[in-house]
C-alpha positions as CSV (number, residue, x, y, z in Angstrom):
1,L,-25.8,75.2,32.4
2,P,-22.2,74.0,32.7
3,P,-19.4,76.6,32.6
4,P,-17.7,77.2,29.2
5,A,-15.1,74.6,28.3
6,D,-11.5,75.2,27.3
7,S,-11.3,73.1,24.2
8,T,-8.6,72.1,21.7
9,A,-8.1,69.7,18.9
10,F,-4.7,68.4,17.8
11,K,-2.6,65.6,16.4
12,L,-0.2,64.0,18.9
13,A,2.9,62.5,17.2
14,P,4.9,59.6,18.7
15,S,7.0,60.6,21.8
16,Q,5.2,64.0,21.8
17,T,3.7,65.6,24.9
18,V,1.0,68.3,24.5
19,T,-0.4,70.6,27.2
20,I,-4.1,70.4,26.9
21,F,-5.1,72.6,29.8
22,E,-3.2,75.1,32.0
23,K,-4.6,77.6,34.5
24,D,-2.8,79.6,37.2
25,S,-5.6,80.8,39.5
26,P,-7.6,78.9,42.1
27,S,-10.5,77.0,40.4
28,A,-11.8,73.5,40.0
29,I,-12.0,71.2,37.0
30,T,-15.5,69.9,37.0
31,G,-15.5,68.0,33.7
32,W,-13.3,66.7,31.0
33,T,-14.3,65.3,27.7
34,L,-11.9,63.6,25.3
35,K,-12.6,62.5,21.7
36,L,-10.2,60.1,20.0
37,K,-10.1,58.9,16.4
38,L,-10.1,55.2,17.1
39,P,-8.5,52.5,14.8
40,E,-10.9,49.9,13.5
41,D,-8.7,47.0,14.8
42,V,-9.3,46.1,18.4
43,D,-5.7,45.4,19.2
44,A,-4.6,48.8,17.7
45,R,-7.3,50.5,19.8
46,R,-6.0,48.9,23.0
47,A,-2.4,49.9,22.1
48,L,-3.4,53.5,21.4
49,L,-5.2,53.8,24.7
50,M,-2.4,52.3,26.7
51,N,0.2,54.5,25.0
52,L,-1.7,57.8,25.5
53,V,-0.9,58.9,29.0
54,V,-2.6,61.7,31.0
55,Q,-0.5,63.6,33.5
56,M,-2.0,66.2,35.8
57,N,0.1,68.6,38.0
58,W,-1.5,70.7,40.7
59,D,-0.2,73.8,42.4
60,G,3.2,73.9,40.6
61,G,4.2,70.4,41.7
62,D,7.1,68.7,39.9
63,K,5.7,65.2,40.0
64,P,2.3,64.5,38.5
65,A,-0.6,63.9,40.9
66,V,-2.2,61.9,38.1
67,W,-0.3,59.6,35.8
68,A,-2.3,57.0,33.9
69,P,-3.0,55.5,30.5
70,L,-6.2,57.0,29.1
71,D,-8.2,53.8,29.2
72,A,-7.2,53.3,32.9
73,F,-8.0,56.9,33.9
74,F,-11.5,56.7,32.3
75,G,-12.1,53.3,33.8
76,T,-12.4,51.3,30.6
77,Q,-9.1,49.3,30.5
78,P,-8.3,47.4,28.4
79,G,-9.5,49.3,25.3
80,V,-12.9,50.7,24.7
81,N,-15.6,49.1,26.8
82,P,-18.7,51.5,26.7
83,F,-20.3,52.3,30.1
84,T,-21.9,55.2,31.9
85,T,-21.6,56.1,35.6
86,Y,-21.9,59.5,37.2
87,P,-18.1,60.2,37.5
88,T,-16.9,58.6,34.3
89,G,-18.1,57.2,31.0
90,V,-17.0,55.9,27.6
91,E,-18.8,55.7,24.4
92,E,-18.1,53.2,21.5
93,D,-17.2,56.0,19.1
94,G,-14.2,57.2,21.2
95,I,-15.8,59.8,23.5
96,F,-14.4,59.6,27.1
97,W,-15.6,61.8,29.9
98,C,-15.2,62.4,33.6
99,R,-16.9,64.6,36.2
100,W,-14.3,64.3,38.9
101,F,-14.1,67.5,41.1
102,M,-10.4,68.5,40.8
103,P,-9.6,71.8,42.7
104,F,-6.3,73.5,42.3
105,K,-4.3,76.7,42.9
106,S,-2.7,76.1,39.5
107,A,-3.2,73.2,37.1
108,R,-1.5,71.7,34.0
109,I,-2.9,68.6,32.1
110,T,-0.6,67.0,29.5
111,L,-1.1,64.1,27.2
112,L,1.9,62.0,26.2
113,N,2.0,59.6,23.3
114,R,4.3,56.7,24.1
115,G,3.2,54.8,21.0
116,A,4.4,54.5,17.4
117,E,1.3,56.0,15.8
118,T,0.0,59.6,15.6
119,A,-3.2,60.1,17.6
120,E,-6.0,62.6,16.7
121,V,-7.5,64.1,19.8
122,A,-10.1,66.7,20.8
123,S,-10.3,67.7,24.4
124,A,-12.7,70.0,26.4
125,V,-12.1,70.9,30.0
126,Q,-14.8,72.5,32.1
127,V,-13.7,74.8,35.0
128,A,-15.7,76.4,37.8
129,P,-14.9,78.9,40.5
130,L,-14.4,77.6,44.1
131,R,-17.1,78.3,46.7
132,R,-14.6,78.1,49.6
133,P,-10.9,79.0,50.1
134,I,-8.6,76.8,48.2
135,D,-6.9,75.4,51.3
136,A,-10.3,73.8,52.3
137,Y,-9.9,71.3,49.5
138,G,-7.8,68.2,48.9
139,R,-6.3,67.4,45.6
140,F,-7.2,64.7,43.1
141,H,-4.6,62.0,42.7
142,A,-4.5,58.8,40.6
143,K,-1.4,56.7,39.8
144,W,-1.6,53.7,37.5
145,H,0.6,50.6,37.6
146,G,-0.1,47.2,36.2
147,D,1.0,43.8,37.4
148,D,4.5,44.6,36.1
149,P,5.9,48.0,37.1
150,E,8.8,47.8,34.6
151,P,6.8,49.6,31.7
152,L,6.5,52.7,33.9
153,P,9.1,55.4,33.5
154,E,11.1,56.6,36.4
155,P,10.1,58.2,38.8
156,E,6.6,56.8,38.4
157,R,7.8,53.3,38.9
158,Q,6.7,52.0,42.3
159,A,6.5,48.8,44.2
160,I,3.2,46.9,43.7
161,D,1.0,47.2,46.8
162,W,-2.2,45.3,46.5
163,R,-3.4,46.1,50.1
164,V,-7.1,45.4,50.4
165,L,-7.7,46.4,54.0
166,H,-5.8,48.3,56.7
167,A,-7.6,48.4,60.0
168,N,-6.9,49.0,63.7
169,G,-8.9,47.6,66.6
């Protein structure tokens, strides 16, 4: 059976940031499920998912190791495009999930609403103990940027780098 999940439900107002998970002891996030109340209109859905931004900070870091709109983080951008893979999936009714293994000494996951509409969110995070010392693990990172870096806030703005292959020999 999966470990118990830390779960919460809330309304996220425009310009509001909510901490949905925080833990200050070495562990690993092994699953995250998010349920959104989705608008009927397809364009409104896309706007909601682009404007809800997940940020994850590991080990007391000041800069997020993860910064991405929800639809990009869960691999369904633009909008809601149902699919199922082992690491991520999305269902038509607004359920998003991932099974990325994300070890940490300390962790904080926040959700930011950059949009003009209030979002209704339910979130459940599964955590498991580590089987090896924390220093034996790398950290999960994911940064989003589209074709135009201007919509990103400082300091997340970065030059676009579309490198496909870097090889020696």
